[in-house]
N, C-alpha and C positions, 0 to 999 in steps of 0.2 A: 160438095167438092172436097177432095182429100186435103188440099192445101189450106182450107179455111181454119183448121186447127192451129196453124202456125201464127195466126193473127188474133185469135180469140183472147181477149184481155191482154193483148200484146201489140207491139209495134215492130215492123221491119223497115229498115232504112237501107237503101242501096246508094253508096257514096264512096268517096276516096279521101275524106278528111283533109282536103286542101281548100277549105272554104276561105274566101277572101284573098287568095293568092293572085287573082287576076290572070291566071294562065289558062290556056285552052285545055280542056279536058282531053287527055289522050288515054282512052280506056284500054287500048291495046298494050300500053307500056307497063311491064310488070313492076316497075318502080313506083307506079301510081297507087298501088295497093287498093284496087277496087274490091269492095267486099260488101257482104250483107251483114248488117248489124241487127240482131234480134234481141229485143229487150222485153223481159217479162214484167207483169204487174200482178202476180198472184203468189200464194204460198207454195213453197217448194220444200220437200223433205221435212214437213211438219212445222215450218216457220215461215213467216212473211219475209221475203227477201227479194231484192231486185237482182236479176242475173242478166248479163249481157254477153252474147256470143258473137264473135266476129269471124265470118266464114269468107275467106278470100275466093274471088271468082276469076281473077286474071293472073294468078301466080300459084306457086307451090308452097306458099307460106303456111305454117300450121294454123289450125283453128285456135283462137284465143277465147278464153272464158274468164270473166271477172264478175265480182259481186258489185253491189251498189257503191262500195267504198273504193272501187277500182283495184281491189286486191285480186291477183290472179288465182283462179281455182284450178285444182289438178284434174278434176273430172266434171262432166256435165251432170247436174242433179238428175236422179232417176226419172222423175215425172217428165222433165223436159226432154231427156234422151228418148223416152218412149214416144212422146208427141212428135218429135222431129222424124224419128225412124218410121212411124206410122204414116206420116204425111208424105214422105219421100220414097217409100218402099216401091211404089209402082213406077217402074222405069219409064214407061210411056208418058205419064203425067209429069214426072221429074224432068225428062228431056224437053218436053214441050215448054215448060216453064223456063228452063235455063236458056233454050234457044230464043225464046221471046225476049228475055232480058238482054242477051247478047245483041239481038237485032235492035232493040231500043237504045242500047248504049253506043251502038256503032256511030250514030250521028247526033249524040246528045247535045252538042253545043247549039243545035237549031231547035231543040225541044220547045223552047218558049218563043219561037219566031211568030207564032199566032195561036189564038185560042183553040182552033180546030185541031192543030197538031198536038198541043198539050193534052186536050181531052182524049184524042185518039190513043196516045201513049198510055194514059191512065186507064182507059177502058181495056186496053190490051192486057195490062198487068193485072187489073182487078178481076177480070174474068177467071183467072186461075184460082182465085179465092172464093169463087161462087158469088161475086158481086156483079150483078148484071145491069141494073137500071138505077142510075143515081137519082136521088130525090132532091138534091140541092147542089148548086155550084157556087163556089166562092172564088172570085177572081181578084187578084191584087195587082194594081198598076201603080207606077210612079212616073210622072211626066211622059205618058204615052208608051211606057215600056212595061211589058208583061213581066212581073216579078215572080208570081206564084199562081198556080191553078190547083184548086182542090175540088174533088167530087165527094159528096156525102151520100152514103147508102144506108137505108133503113131496112134491116132484115126483119125486125118485128119491133113493137113499141119499146122493148128494153134493150135492143141491140142496134147500135149505130156505128158504122164503120166509115173510114175515110181513105182516100188515095190523094196524095199531094205531090206535085212536082215543082221544083224551083231550080235556080241555076246550078245548085250544088248537089242535089240529091232527089231521089224518089222515095216516098214514104207511104206506107200502107199499114193500117191497123184498126183497132177498135177504140172508140172514144171511151176511155175509162181511166181513172187515176190521173197520171200526168197528161195523157192525151186530152182529157177534158179541159185542162188548163190551156193546152196548146190551142184548142179550138176557140176559146175565148179571146186569145191574142190575135187570131187570124181574122176576126170579124171586124 
């Protein structure tokens, strides 16, 4: 699948950065700044660096690019630019993915109402990245309230991916670097 390149040794998060504010998520409100955060975990332009790209999906805000030190960059590193362009160049694939995200975000406040709904949402998003059959499920509850739902996918013995949903965000990526540490915390 063309979009798999977007998460190979990387993580994508769909959120609004209003964690812990106890307000209802209004994904249609342009002031909410709903966006896709893409974080790399591999060398770019000849040196190991972490780059984060924030792509707005509910407003006309500009794309933001910053390094691991939160310093804004003027341009996307060449390797990353080629990867994003290649993954999103097919209009049909790109539109299906965006419409799927919009549909999922439309009623996000009920995403964790039950395990079946959380799993369905993650399966819908994961299929766009070529992740079909989860090999493991991690479910986090506190006092009978579903807090997070994670699906783990094994592409081959050396490639393990995850899709996770909680009250604040949807996350999908490959377990490597930082993401490996994240997995240890979720168990």
